[in-house]
C-alpha positions as CSV (number, residue, x, y, z in Angstrom):
1,X,-0.2,0.2,-0.2
2,X,1.3,3.6,-0.9
3,X,0.6,6.3,1.1
4,X,-0.5,9.9,-0.2
5,X,0.5,13.2,1.2
6,X,-1.7,15.4,2.2
7,X,-1.8,17.8,-0.8
8,X,0.3,21.2,-0.2
9,X,-2.0,23.9,-0.3
10,X,-0.6,27.6,-0.1
11,X,-2.6,30.4,0.8
12,X,-1.7,33.9,-0.9
13,X,-3.2,37.6,-0.2
14,X,-5.5,38.7,-3.1
15,X,-2.8,41.4,-4.3
16,X,-0.1,38.4,-4.9
17,X,-2.8,36.3,-6.6
18,X,-3.6,39.1,-9.0
19,X,0.0,39.6,-10.1
20,X,0.7,35.9,-10.2
21,X,-2.4,35.1,-12.2
22,X,-3.2,37.8,-13.9
23,X,-4.7,35.6,-16.7
24,X,-7.3,35.0,-14.2
25,X,-7.8,38.8,-14.8
26,X,-7.3,39.9,-17.8
27,X,-7.4,38.3,-21.3
28,X,-4.0,38.9,-22.1
29,X,-0.9,40.2,-21.6
30,X,0.1,41.8,-24.9
31,X,-1.6,45.6,-26.3
32,X,-5.2,43.5,-25.0
33,X,-4.8,43.8,-21.7
34,X,-2.7,46.7,-21.8
35,X,-6.0,48.4,-23.1
36,X,-8.3,46.5,-20.3
37,X,-6.3,48.8,-17.4
38,X,-8.0,51.2,-19.7
39,X,-11.0,49.8,-19.2
40,X,-11.4,48.3,-16.3
41,X,-10.1,51.9,-14.8
42,X,-13.2,53.7,-16.9
43,X,-15.7,51.1,-15.5
44,X,-14.4,51.6,-11.9
45,X,-14.8,55.2,-12.6
46,X,-18.7,54.6,-13.6
47,X,-19.0,52.4,-10.8
48,X,-17.7,55.1,-8.4
49,X,-20.4,57.5,-9.3
50,X,-23.5,55.3,-9.3
51,X,-22.4,54.0,-6.4
52,X,-22.7,57.5,-4.9
53,X,-25.7,58.5,-6.6
54,X,-23.8,61.3,-8.3
55,X,-24.2,62.5,-12.0
56,X,-20.6,62.1,-13.6
57,X,-20.3,65.0,-16.3
58,X,-16.9,63.4,-18.6
59,X,-14.3,61.2,-18.0
60,X,-11.0,61.8,-20.2
61,X,-8.4,59.2,-21.2
62,X,-5.3,60.7,-22.1
63,X,-2.7,58.5,-24.2
64,X,1.1,59.8,-22.3
65,X,4.2,59.9,-24.4
66,X,6.0,57.4,-21.8
67,X,3.8,54.4,-22.4
68,X,1.6,56.1,-19.1
69,X,-2.3,56.9,-19.6
70,X,-3.8,59.3,-17.3
71,X,-7.8,59.1,-16.7
72,X,-9.6,61.9,-14.8
73,X,-13.3,62.6,-14.2
74,X,-15.9,65.4,-14.0
75,X,-19.0,66.0,-12.3
76,X,-21.1,69.4,-12.4
77,X,-20.6,71.6,-8.7
78,X,-20.4,68.7,-6.4
79,X,-21.4,69.3,-2.9
80,X,-18.9,68.9,0.1
81,X,-20.7,65.8,1.4
82,X,-20.0,64.7,-2.4
83,X,-16.7,64.6,-1.9
84,X,-15.7,63.8,1.5
85,X,-17.8,60.4,0.9
86,X,-16.2,60.0,-2.4
87,X,-12.6,60.4,-1.2
88,X,-13.2,57.8,1.3
89,X,-14.5,55.1,-1.0
90,X,-11.6,55.7,-3.5
91,X,-9.4,55.4,-0.8
92,X,-11.3,51.5,0.5
93,X,-11.4,51.1,-3.7
94,X,-7.9,50.8,-4.5
95,X,-6.2,49.0,-1.8
96,X,-9.0,46.4,-1.4
97,X,-10.1,44.1,-3.6
98,X,-13.6,43.2,-1.6
99,X,-14.9,47.2,-0.8
100,X,-15.6,48.0,-4.3
101,X,-15.0,47.1,-7.8
102,X,-12.5,44.2,-8.6
103,X,-11.6,46.4,-11.3
104,X,-9.4,49.0,-9.7
105,X,-7.8,47.1,-7.8
106,X,-6.5,44.5,-10.8
107,X,-5.1,47.9,-12.5
108,X,-3.6,49.0,-9.0
109,X,-1.5,45.4,-9.1
110,X,-1.1,45.4,-12.8
111,X,0.4,48.4,-12.4
112,X,4.3,49.3,-11.9
113,X,3.5,52.7,-10.6
114,X,-0.9,53.9,-10.2
115,X,-0.8,57.8,-8.5
116,X,-4.8,58.7,-7.8
117,X,-5.8,62.2,-6.7
118,X,-8.9,63.0,-5.7
119,X,-10.2,65.9,-4.9
120,X,-11.6,65.9,-1.2
121,X,-12.4,69.7,-0.2
122,X,-13.4,72.7,-1.7
123,X,-9.6,73.7,-2.0
124,X,-8.1,70.1,-1.2
125,X,-6.7,67.4,-2.9
126,X,-6.1,63.8,-1.5
127,X,-2.8,62.3,-3.7
128,X,-2.1,58.1,-3.0
129,X,1.0,56.8,-4.6
130,X,0.8,52.7,-5.2
131,X,3.2,50.5,-6.5
132,X,2.6,47.0,-7.7
133,X,-1.0,47.0,-5.8
134,X,1.2,48.3,-2.1
135,X,-0.2,52.1,-1.6
136,X,3.2,53.9,-0.6
137,X,1.7,57.7,0.1
138,X,-0.7,59.2,0.7
139,X,-0.5,63.0,0.9
140,X,-3.2,66.3,1.4
141,X,-2.9,68.7,-1.9
142,X,-3.9,72.2,-2.2
143,X,-3.6,72.3,-5.8
144,X,-5.6,70.6,-8.4
145,X,-3.9,68.2,-10.9
146,X,-6.1,69.5,-13.1
147,X,-8.4,72.2,-14.6
148,X,-12.2,71.0,-13.2
149,X,-11.6,67.0,-12.8
150,X,-12.3,65.3,-9.5
151,X,-10.9,62.4,-9.6
152,X,-7.7,62.1,-11.4
153,X,-5.7,57.8,-12.3
154,X,-2.0,57.7,-13.8
155,X,-1.7,54.5,-14.5
156,X,2.1,53.4,-15.4
157,X,1.4,49.5,-16.6
158,X,4.0,47.0,-15.0
159,X,5.6,46.0,-18.2
160,X,6.9,42.9,-15.7
161,X,3.9,40.9,-16.7
162,X,2.0,42.8,-19.9
163,X,3.9,43.1,-23.2
164,X,6.0,46.1,-23.3
165,X,4.2,48.6,-25.4
166,X,2.0,51.9,-26.0
167,X,-1.5,52.6,-25.6
168,X,-2.6,52.9,-29.0
169,X,-4.8,56.1,-30.1
170,X,-7.3,54.0,-32.3
171,X,-7.9,50.9,-30.5
172,X,-8.5,52.1,-27.2
173,X,-10.9,54.1,-28.9
174,X,-12.0,50.9,-30.6
175,X,-12.5,49.3,-26.6
176,X,-14.3,52.6,-25.3
177,X,-17.1,52.9,-27.4
178,X,-19.4,49.9,-25.9
179,X,-18.8,51.8,-22.7
180,X,-19.5,54.9,-24.1
181,X,-22.4,53.8,-25.4
182,X,-23.4,52.1,-22.7
183,X,-23.3,55.6,-20.7
184,X,-24.5,58.1,-23.3
185,X,-25.5,60.8,-20.7
186,X,-21.2,60.7,-20.1
187,X,-18.5,62.0,-22.5
188,X,-16.0,59.9,-23.2
189,X,-13.1,61.5,-24.9
190,X,-9.5,60.2,-25.4
191,X,-6.9,62.2,-26.1
192,X,-3.7,61.6,-28.1
193,X,-0.4,63.0,-26.6
194,X,1.1,65.9,-28.5
195,X,3.7,65.8,-30.4
């Protein structure tokens, strides 16, 4: 009679699961996966505003020269109450798989660096920086990173997981078209870096 050994079970954190088993969260590591980071971020912003029952006016996706992307959202005349709730919710969502939309957690985990700046009060912004899914710094800043936006997220994909490449303007527009169609009341714009 042979003796069977107990199967070895390894327990890993949610962050490790996303980084080690990324194919469970994104469809590929090529251009499709790269652009999925943008669609996940846009979907997360849409979910965030719906969850907080705040109409969203616009989302802008700017493709940067350094292979990063900046996604901003804008609402019309947000109340102080909304700004405080919004900042609290986004701070929870970026670092926890279980508090909000899974997409923003996955994006953070699959980015070498992710910077999120959130309008917190009338003249106050909160900036969070994560590296490979771990929040490294958080600070209050007095200046808006962009005119008129409420949340700005800049992501630098982790090219040790994703195939090195650039965000393509036409492909970005193509993958965002179904989201724009489903959310016709929100202006979703893609802008390519100048030069």
